[in-house]
C-alpha angles and dihedrals in degrees: 000000000000120000089281125169127189122211123196109211136029100220125115093289096048097044094046091048090052092053093044094049094044089052087060093053104268127136108230134196119191118201114198120190096212116083091221130024103241134190103266126174127002131247131356136185121235112197122197094267086066102035090052088063094042089052091053089052094051092247100117093067088061094043106042095075090063101031126084124225105214120211097220149352108243124193118205137180106250093213099048102018088227114154113245105177144352129208111196117232129159114075089351091062092050092051094046101041103022098241138057129270106230137182118204145154113272089233091056091053091047090050092050091050091049091050090057091045090054087056092053116080091191091069126075121187118200118186127197088038122121125202105223102179147309143240125207124216136155099339098316136088125224107208118200112221132184112204127164089352093303124111120216142153128253120193124216144154091251141348124234115209105210095150098126141243092323093048118176092200096062091088091063089062089047093253131141130236119276118268131228109256096210091248132101128203114219110201134191138156120226111210103207114220094009120127110286093014130092121260088225138358126221094215104044126054137213091222108039140062104235123195119193111204126209136153093249100036147356126217126203121199127185139155126264134189099016093321095298089118135037117213113218124196121176118188120199141141113282146158124286105264096187128246101318138098138234106010115171106270123250096240091197089063092046092047091050092050093049097040092115093055121116113268092250091054092047089052091051091053090051094046093055092078117202115038123189126205122225121189111226111227128188131203117234105266093222097049121119119250098191142059104197091218089072118297128112127177118213137180118005091346087068107027115006108189132197108245101249093114095037089231106121097106093035092056091051090050091049090050090056094050095050094043090055091050095052104041112047113124093350110150094186098053098176099078092046092053092046089052089049090055093047094052096043095043093061091047093047092048091057093046091049090052089053090051092050089050092050091050092052094046097041094049095042119136139193118356092355091058091048090051090047092053092050093049094047093049090048096052116085123233088248092055093047090052092047089055087065098048092100090053106038097031094054118125107207094190092052090054088075094059120093116248122250 
């Protein structure tokens, strides 16, 4: 058996893992349950800790023509629209963290990854094929596949579970299903200049990521596809919608949550047209990500995060880079996978704490909100950027190297 690896799932985590592992000499087969890879989701943010890896894999050259490089992250008060803080990005981010900060449509990132996979003969992508389970024996994994109505086994050195927040492979590692966080993401895309939409907006920009902060919600706006579109994401508490994506939003709930917004922001929300609602699920922090016989969970299958640090895609990309560093040529895969989990767990815990902090600060009210505003206005752009060095300057591949 060649150094063959099987990946379940062709999302950002699975596709990036395939490229990373193939770059280290492995033969990779990706099994994707969907018959066709469809455009799911809307925008996402790719900070330098992720784009550094995508550049090393040759993905950025396919992505940069569609992505936008914002010049700053700007925080504003949702009720007054007053600017509270600004973190410089653009060329400043590249100089500071060694790679660009990009915003892009999820479908554009998926397309860029697929373009690189098509250029890599060591990777095979099979759609309409579901990974049902796995058995572990004597250094190899027998993966049970259902494809075209027929069940069969595929053998590999180890199996990568990249099958998302509602992973079916978690149970093999002894983990539980994800849990509803109590929050819902409302998403819409504003097509600037299209019929029924404004040619420009005074409160959102084609070259910044803007976050509007309020006790009951926060809304993030940033450009997509050369600035022709503005991605809007509003996060607020909401009802459990079950385990499904992209239902049409209950606009009465969204309107109630954003009732305290400035009139111009309320008008922007109304102008965006169709909003979809996405339940935000989290993985249990204590769950296992590894079966030492030869299974590792990555991305949302392992550590689904709520989006307060905008690191969901970046963490999946980091997972892929570290996994490829730790596993080439390893005959006893168990210790390598356990080390992967140890290294990634400490990193994810810190990122999750940052997300919890952002949620608290962004949704602050009363005296806490007043104190927040004073502190943000007092801190310089340089200091705000320095606070992110540990996050954006992180080298996932280097985390596998011994110190000294």
